[in-house]
Jmol script that loads the backbone (N, CA, C; Angstrom):
load data "model"
ATOM      1  N   MET A   1      19.313 -11.505 -25.562  1.00  0.00           N
ATOM      2  CA  MET A   1      20.048 -11.268 -24.343  1.00  0.00           C
ATOM      3  C   MET A   1      20.617  -9.847 -24.354  1.00  0.00           C
ATOM      4  N   LEU A   2      20.473  -9.150 -23.240  1.00  0.00           N
ATOM      5  CA  LEU A   2      20.990  -7.787 -23.139  1.00  0.00           C
ATOM      6  C   LEU A   2      22.486  -7.795 -22.898  1.00  0.00           C
ATOM      7  N   GLN A   3      23.152  -6.875 -23.554  1.00  0.00           N
ATOM      8  CA  GLN A   3      24.577  -6.726 -23.320  1.00  0.00           C
ATOM      9  C   GLN A   3      24.784  -5.904 -22.056  1.00  0.00           C
ATOM     10  N   LYS A   4      25.991  -5.985 -21.511  1.00  0.00           N
ATOM     11  CA  LYS A   4      26.313  -5.265 -20.283  1.00  0.00           C
ATOM     12  C   LYS A   4      26.007  -3.773 -20.401  1.00  0.00           C
ATOM     13  N   SER A   5      26.366  -3.152 -21.505  1.00  0.00           N
ATOM     14  CA  SER A   5      26.132  -1.720 -21.669  1.00  0.00           C
ATOM     15  C   SER A   5      24.644  -1.399 -21.689  1.00  0.00           C
ATOM     16  N   SER A   6      23.835  -2.302 -22.244  1.00  0.00           N
ATOM     17  CA  SER A   6      22.389  -2.090 -22.270  1.00  0.00           C
ATOM     18  C   SER A   6      21.800  -2.187 -20.873  1.00  0.00           C
ATOM     19  N   ILE A   7      22.289  -3.131 -20.077  1.00  0.00           N
ATOM     20  CA  ILE A   7      21.818  -3.283 -18.706  1.00  0.00           C
ATOM     21  C   ILE A   7      22.191  -2.046 -17.898  1.00  0.00           C
ATOM     22  N   LEU A   8      23.425  -1.570 -18.035  1.00  0.00           N
ATOM     23  CA  LEU A   8      23.873  -0.382 -17.322  1.00  0.00           C
ATOM     24  C   LEU A   8      23.015   0.818 -17.711  1.00  0.00           C
ATOM     25  N   SER A   9      22.699   0.938 -18.974  1.00  0.00           N
ATOM     26  CA  SER A   9      21.868   2.041 -19.446  1.00  0.00           C
ATOM     27  C   SER A   9      20.478   1.971 -18.815  1.00  0.00           C
ATOM     28  N   LEU A  10      19.906   0.781 -18.734  1.00  0.00           N
ATOM     29  CA  LEU A  10      18.592   0.623 -18.117  1.00  0.00           C
ATOM     30  C   LEU A  10      18.627   1.004 -16.644  1.00  0.00           C
ATOM     31  N   VAL A  11      19.664   0.601 -15.953  1.00  0.00           N
ATOM     32  CA  VAL A  11      19.783   0.909 -14.531  1.00  0.00           C
ATOM     33  C   VAL A  11      19.936   2.405 -14.313  1.00  0.00           C
ATOM     34  N   THR A  12      20.815   3.059 -15.055  1.00  0.00           N
ATOM     35  CA  THR A  12      21.045   4.487 -14.845  1.00  0.00           C
ATOM     36  C   THR A  12      19.872   5.323 -15.331  1.00  0.00           C
ATOM     37  N   ASP A  13      19.159   4.863 -16.344  1.00  0.00           N
ATOM     38  CA  ASP A  13      18.003   5.601 -16.843  1.00  0.00           C
ATOM     39  C   ASP A  13      16.850   5.581 -15.852  1.00  0.00           C
ATOM     40  N   THR A  14      16.756   4.549 -15.039  1.00  0.00           N
ATOM     41  CA  THR A  14      15.638   4.435 -14.108  1.00  0.00           C
ATOM     42  C   THR A  14      16.037   4.750 -12.667  1.00  0.00           C
ATOM     43  N   MET A  15      17.288   5.070 -12.430  1.00  0.00           N
ATOM     44  CA  MET A  15      17.772   5.351 -11.089  1.00  0.00           C
ATOM     45  C   MET A  15      17.179   6.671 -10.598  1.00  0.00           C
ATOM     46  N   VAL A  16      16.679   6.652  -9.391  1.00  0.00           N
ATOM     47  CA  VAL A  16      16.143   7.858  -8.770  1.00  0.00           C
ATOM     48  C   VAL A  16      17.034   8.208  -7.583  1.00  0.00           C
ATOM     49  N   TYR A  17      17.364   9.470  -7.476  1.00  0.00           N
ATOM     50  CA  TYR A  17      18.179   9.952  -6.369  1.00  0.00           C
ATOM     51  C   TYR A  17      17.324  10.835  -5.472  1.00  0.00           C
ATOM     52  N   TYR A  18      17.700  10.873  -4.211  1.00  0.00           N
ATOM     53  CA  TYR A  18      16.984  11.684  -3.236  1.00  0.00           C
ATOM     54  C   TYR A  18      17.981  12.607  -2.553  1.00  0.00           C
ATOM     55  N   LYS A  19      17.666  13.888  -2.523  1.00  0.00           N
ATOM     56  CA  LYS A  19      18.495  14.887  -1.847  1.00  0.00           C
ATOM     57  C   LYS A  19      17.752  15.319  -0.588  1.00  0.00           C
ATOM     58  N   VAL A  20      18.327  14.977   0.560  1.00  0.00           N
ATOM     59  CA  VAL A  20      17.714  15.332   1.831  1.00  0.00           C
ATOM     60  C   VAL A  20      17.872  16.833   2.055  1.00  0.00           C
ATOM     61  N   THR A  21      16.758  17.509   2.323  1.00  0.00           N
ATOM     62  CA  THR A  21      16.796  18.945   2.585  1.00  0.00           C
ATOM     63  C   THR A  21      16.734  19.237   4.083  1.00  0.00           C
ATOM     64  N   GLU A  22      16.016  18.409   4.812  1.00  0.00           N
ATOM     65  CA  GLU A  22      15.934  18.522   6.270  1.00  0.00           C
ATOM     66  C   GLU A  22      15.775  17.130   6.853  1.00  0.00           C
ATOM     67  N   ILE A  23      16.432  16.900   7.984  1.00  0.00           N
ATOM     68  CA  ILE A  23      16.324  15.605   8.638  1.00  0.00           C
ATOM     69  C   ILE A  23      16.456  15.789  10.144  1.00  0.00           C
ATOM     70  N   GLU A  24      15.658  15.052  10.871  1.00  0.00           N
ATOM     71  CA  GLU A  24      15.759  15.048  12.327  1.00  0.00           C
ATOM     72  C   GLU A  24      15.950  13.602  12.770  1.00  0.00           C
ATOM     73  N   PHE A  25      17.091  13.335  13.365  1.00  0.00           N
ATOM     74  CA  PHE A  25      17.377  12.003  13.871  1.00  0.00           C
ATOM     75  C   PHE A  25      16.902  11.888  15.317  1.00  0.00           C
ATOM     76  N   ASP A  26      16.686  10.676  15.758  1.00  0.00           N
ATOM     77  CA  ASP A  26      16.288  10.410  17.137  1.00  0.00           C
ATOM     78  C   ASP A  26      17.544  10.288  17.988  1.00  0.00           C
ATOM     79  N   PHE A  27      18.020  11.431  18.474  1.00  0.00           N
ATOM     80  CA  PHE A  27      19.205  11.458  19.323  1.00  0.00           C
ATOM     81  C   PHE A  27      18.845  11.384  20.808  1.00  0.00           C
ATOM     82  N   ASP A  28      17.548  11.202  21.114  1.00  0.00           N
ATOM     83  CA  ASP A  28      17.126  11.100  22.514  1.00  0.00           C
ATOM     84  C   ASP A  28      17.894   9.982  23.203  1.00  0.00           C
ATOM     85  N   ASP A  29      18.208  10.189  24.442  1.00  0.00           N
ATOM     86  CA  ASP A  29      18.921   9.197  25.258  1.00  0.00           C
ATOM     87  C   ASP A  29      20.335   8.920  24.757  1.00  0.00           C
ATOM     88  N   GLU A  30      20.863   9.783  23.893  1.00  0.00           N
ATOM     89  CA  GLU A  30      22.236   9.620  23.402  1.00  0.00           C
ATOM     90  C   GLU A  30      23.088  10.742  23.982  1.00  0.00           C
ATOM     91  N   ASP A  31      24.311  10.417  24.297  1.00  0.00           N
ATOM     92  CA  ASP A  31      25.227  11.390  24.879  1.00  0.00           C
ATOM     93  C   ASP A  31      26.082  12.004  23.772  1.00  0.00           C
ATOM     94  N   LEU A  32      25.455  12.851  22.954  1.00  0.00           N
ATOM     95  CA  LEU A  32      26.149  13.507  21.847  1.00  0.00           C
ATOM     96  C   LEU A  32      26.121  15.013  22.054  1.00  0.00           C
ATOM     97  N   THR A  33      27.224  15.654  21.722  1.00  0.00           N
ATOM     98  CA  THR A  33      27.238  17.114  21.768  1.00  0.00           C
ATOM     99  C   THR A  33      26.445  17.638  20.577  1.00  0.00           C
ATOM    100  N   GLN A  34      26.095  18.916  20.630  1.00  0.00           N
ATOM    101  CA  GLN A  34      25.387  19.536  19.510  1.00  0.00           C
ATOM    102  C   GLN A  34      26.253  19.498  18.250  1.00  0.00           C
ATOM    103  N   ASP A  35      27.559  19.684  18.396  1.00  0.00           N
ATOM    104  CA  ASP A  35      28.466  19.608  17.246  1.00  0.00           C
ATOM    105  C   ASP A  35      28.445  18.222  16.614  1.00  0.00           C
ATOM    106  N   GLU A  36      28.446  17.184  17.438  1.00  0.00           N
ATOM    107  CA  GLU A  36      28.386  15.811  16.918  1.00  0.00           C
ATOM    108  C   GLU A  36      27.070  15.564  16.188  1.00  0.00           C
ATOM    109  N   GLN A  37      25.977  16.048  16.749  1.00  0.00           N
ATOM    110  CA  GLN A  37      24.674  15.897  16.097  1.00  0.00           C
ATOM    111  C   GLN A  37      24.653  16.633  14.765  1.00  0.00           C
ATOM    112  N   ASN A  38      25.194  17.855  14.758  1.00  0.00           N
ATOM    113  CA  ASN A  38      25.245  18.644  13.521  1.00  0.00           C
ATOM    114  C   ASN A  38      26.078  17.959  12.451  1.00  0.00           C
ATOM    115  N   THR A  39      27.171  17.330  12.834  1.00  0.00           N
ATOM    116  CA  THR A  39      28.027  16.614  11.884  1.00  0.00           C
ATOM    117  C   THR A  39      27.258  15.450  11.247  1.00  0.00           C
ATOM    118  N   ILE A  40      26.522  14.711  12.035  1.00  0.00           N
ATOM    119  CA  ILE A  40      25.731  13.588  11.517  1.00  0.00           C
ATOM    120  C   ILE A  40      24.654  14.099  10.563  1.00  0.00           C
ATOM    121  N   ILE A  41      23.995  15.173  10.933  1.00  0.00           N
ATOM    122  CA  ILE A  41      22.963  15.760  10.073  1.00  0.00           C
ATOM    123  C   ILE A  41      23.574  16.249   8.764  1.00  0.00           C
ATOM    124  N   GLU A  42      24.733  16.909   8.841  1.00  0.00           N
ATOM    125  CA  GLU A  42      25.413  17.392   7.632  1.00  0.00           C
ATOM    126  C   GLU A  42      25.791  16.237   6.711  1.00  0.00           C
ATOM    127  N   GLU A  43      26.255  15.140   7.278  1.00  0.00           N
ATOM    128  CA  GLU A  43      26.595  13.969   6.458  1.00  0.00           C
ATOM    129  C   GLU A  43      25.371  13.488   5.689  1.00  0.00           C
ATOM    130  N   ALA A  44      24.238  13.446   6.350  1.00  0.00           N
ATOM    131  CA  ALA A  44      23.010  12.964   5.702  1.00  0.00           C
ATOM    132  C   ALA A  44      22.519  13.922   4.631  1.00  0.00           C
ATOM    133  N   THR A  45      22.664  15.220   4.868  1.00  0.00           N
ATOM    134  CA  THR A  45      22.154  16.193   3.900  1.00  0.00           C
ATOM    135  C   THR A  45      23.146  16.472   2.764  1.00  0.00           C
ATOM    136  N   ASN A  46      24.387  16.072   2.923  1.00  0.00           N
ATOM    137  CA  ASN A  46      25.382  16.282   1.869  1.00  0.00           C
ATOM    138  C   ASN A  46      25.449  15.139   0.870  1.00  0.00           C
ATOM    139  N   CYS A  47      24.643  14.113   1.070  1.00  0.00           N
ATOM    140  CA  CYS A  47      24.654  12.937   0.189  1.00  0.00           C
ATOM    141  C   CYS A  47      23.500  12.970  -0.797  1.00  0.00           C
ATOM    142  N   LEU A  48      23.723  12.331  -1.925  1.00  0.00           N
ATOM    143  CA  LEU A  48      22.619  11.955  -2.805  1.00  0.00           C
ATOM    144  C   LEU A  48      22.314  10.503  -2.482  1.00  0.00           C
ATOM    145  N   TRP A  49      21.105  10.227  -2.070  1.00  0.00           N
ATOM    146  CA  TRP A  49      20.724   8.882  -1.654  1.00  0.00           C
ATOM    147  C   TRP A  49      19.999   8.163  -2.774  1.00  0.00           C
ATOM    148  N   THR A  50      20.193   6.867  -2.849  1.00  0.00           N
ATOM    149  CA  THR A  50      19.402   6.025  -3.741  1.00  0.00           C
ATOM    150  C   THR A  50      18.664   5.025  -2.872  1.00  0.00           C
ATOM    151  N   SER A  51      17.488   4.667  -3.324  1.00  0.00           N
ATOM    152  CA  SER A  51      16.671   3.722  -2.577  1.00  0.00           C
ATOM    153  C   SER A  51      15.735   3.052  -3.567  1.00  0.00           C
ATOM    154  N   PRO A  52      15.381   1.791  -3.319  1.00  0.00           N
ATOM    155  CA  PRO A  52      14.487   1.097  -4.253  1.00  0.00           C
ATOM    156  C   PRO A  52      13.168   1.846  -4.464  1.00  0.00           C
ATOM    157  N   THR A  53      12.640   2.436  -3.406  1.00  0.00           N
ATOM    158  CA  THR A  53      11.395   3.205  -3.489  1.00  0.00           C
ATOM    159  C   THR A  53      11.462   4.359  -2.502  1.00  0.00           C
ATOM    160  N   GLU A  54      10.574   5.315  -2.669  1.00  0.00           N
ATOM    161  CA  GLU A  54      10.510   6.415  -1.706  1.00  0.00           C
ATOM    162  C   GLU A  54      10.160   5.893  -0.321  1.00  0.00           C
ATOM    163  N   GLU A  55       9.324   4.870  -0.272  1.00  0.00           N
ATOM    164  CA  GLU A  55       8.917   4.290   1.004  1.00  0.00           C
ATOM    165  C   GLU A  55      10.108   3.671   1.749  1.00  0.00           C
ATOM    166  N   ASP A  56      11.101   3.198   1.019  1.00  0.00           N
ATOM    167  CA  ASP A  56      12.280   2.576   1.621  1.00  0.00           C
ATOM    168  C   ASP A  56      13.376   3.577   1.976  1.00  0.00           C
ATOM    169  N   LEU A  57      13.200   4.836   1.607  1.00  0.00           N
ATOM    170  CA  LEU A  57      14.253   5.833   1.813  1.00  0.00           C
ATOM    171  C   LEU A  57      14.630   5.982   3.285  1.00  0.00           C
ATOM    172  N   VAL A  58      13.647   6.034   4.165  1.00  0.00           N
ATOM    173  CA  VAL A  58      13.940   6.167   5.604  1.00  0.00           C
ATOM    174  C   VAL A  58      14.795   5.002   6.076  1.00  0.00           C
ATOM    175  N   ASN A  59      14.440   3.789   5.667  1.00  0.00           N
ATOM    176  CA  ASN A  59      15.227   2.616   6.066  1.00  0.00           C
ATOM    177  C   ASN A  59      16.636   2.658   5.489  1.00  0.00           C
ATOM    178  N   THR A  60      16.771   3.108   4.256  1.00  0.00           N
ATOM    179  CA  THR A  60      18.080   3.205   3.620  1.00  0.00           C
ATOM    180  C   THR A  60      18.981   4.166   4.387  1.00  0.00           C
ATOM    181  N   ILE A  61      18.449   5.324   4.723  1.00  0.00           N
ATOM    182  CA  ILE A  61      19.246   6.313   5.457  1.00  0.00           C
ATOM    183  C   ILE A  61      19.554   5.811   6.860  1.00  0.00           C
ATOM    184  N   THR A  62      18.559   5.252   7.538  1.00  0.00           N
ATOM    185  CA  THR A  62      18.758   4.720   8.888  1.00  0.00           C
ATOM    186  C   THR A  62      19.828   3.640   8.891  1.00  0.00           C
ATOM    187  N   ASP A  63      19.758   2.722   7.937  1.00  0.00           N
ATOM    188  CA  ASP A  63      20.740   1.636   7.863  1.00  0.00           C
ATOM    189  C   ASP A  63      22.151   2.159   7.636  1.00  0.00           C
ATOM    190  N   ASN A  64      22.288   3.193   6.816  1.00  0.00           N
ATOM    191  CA  ASN A  64      23.612   3.728   6.499  1.00  0.00           C
ATOM    192  C   ASN A  64      24.154   4.674   7.560  1.00  0.00           C
ATOM    193  N   MET A  65      23.291   5.429   8.192  1.00  0.00           N
ATOM    194  CA  MET A  65      23.736   6.418   9.176  1.00  0.00           C
ATOM    195  C   MET A  65      23.783   5.849  10.587  1.00  0.00           C
ATOM    196  N   GLY A  66      22.955   4.847  10.853  1.00  0.00           N
ATOM    197  CA  GLY A  66      22.945   4.237  12.180  1.00  0.00           C
ATOM    198  C   GLY A  66      22.050   4.929  13.190  1.00  0.00           C
ATOM    199  N   TRP A  67      21.200   5.820  12.718  1.00  0.00           N
ATOM    200  CA  TRP A  67      20.290   6.546  13.606  1.00  0.00           C
ATOM    201  C   TRP A  67      18.870   6.469  13.054  1.00  0.00           C
ATOM    202  N   CYS A  68      17.898   6.313  13.929  1.00  0.00           N
ATOM    203  CA  CYS A  68      16.497   6.351  13.516  1.00  0.00           C
ATOM    204  C   CYS A  68      16.124   7.784  13.160  1.00  0.00           C
ATOM    205  N   ILE A  69      15.164   7.913  12.270  1.00  0.00           N
ATOM    206  CA  ILE A  69      14.756   9.222  11.770  1.00  0.00           C
ATOM    207  C   ILE A  69      13.398   9.589  12.361  1.00  0.00           C
ATOM    208  N   LYS A  70      13.313  10.807  12.874  1.00  0.00           N
ATOM    209  CA  LYS A  70      12.043  11.337  13.380  1.00  0.00           C
ATOM    210  C   LYS A  70      11.259  12.036  12.272  1.00  0.00           C
ATOM    211  N   SER A  71      11.960  12.815  11.454  1.00  0.00           N
ATOM    212  CA  SER A  71      11.303  13.506  10.347  1.00  0.00           C
ATOM    213  C   SER A  71      12.290  13.676   9.196  1.00  0.00           C
ATOM    214  N   LEU A  72      11.727  13.765   7.996  1.00  0.00           N
ATOM    215  CA  LEU A  72      12.566  13.803   6.796  1.00  0.00           C
ATOM    216  C   LEU A  72      11.870  14.604   5.706  1.00  0.00           C
ATOM    217  N   SER A  73      12.612  15.516   5.095  1.00  0.00           N
ATOM    218  CA  SER A  73      12.166  16.231   3.896  1.00  0.00           C
ATOM    219  C   SER A  73      13.236  16.040   2.842  1.00  0.00           C
ATOM    220  N   TYR A  74      12.812  15.857   1.605  1.00  0.00           N
ATOM    221  CA  TYR A  74      13.771  15.596   0.530  1.00  0.00           C
ATOM    222  C   TYR A  74      13.189  15.986  -0.811  1.00  0.00           C
ATOM    223  N   ASN A  75      14.067  16.110  -1.781  1.00  0.00           N
ATOM    224  CA  ASN A  75      13.692  16.320  -3.176  1.00  0.00           C
ATOM    225  C   ASN A  75      14.067  15.083  -3.964  1.00  0.00           C
ATOM    226  N   THR A  76      13.264  14.768  -4.953  1.00  0.00           N
ATOM    227  CA  THR A  76      13.552  13.654  -5.843  1.00  0.00           C
ATOM    228  C   THR A  76      14.280  14.186  -7.061  1.00  0.00           C
ATOM    229  N   ILE A  77      15.379  13.509  -7.424  1.00  0.00           N
ATOM    230  CA  ILE A  77      16.183  13.902  -8.580  1.00  0.00           C
ATOM    231  C   ILE A  77      16.230  12.726  -9.535  1.00  0.00           C
ATOM    232  N   GLN A  78      15.813  12.951 -10.769  1.00  0.00           N
ATOM    233  CA  GLN A  78      15.816  11.853 -11.734  1.00  0.00           C
ATOM    234  C   GLN A  78      16.744  12.143 -12.878  1.00  0.00           C
TER     235      GLN A  78
END
end "model"
wireframe off; spacefill off
backbone 0.3
color backbone group
């Protein structure tokens, strides 16, 4: 049986982080000022994101930010 510290070590050793470098949200049909849009974009690019897989990253960001994504560029950090 694995001890708690061993489990934590396994999780942190395999954790992958994603740093968003560019993101375009679907703000169409939304009544947001450019400043409001920029603030949302800055929030997304100032975070280190975790996601089960790279394929799930868009869903993870969408679920947390509340906006659909049109395009996304990111770096993987391990």
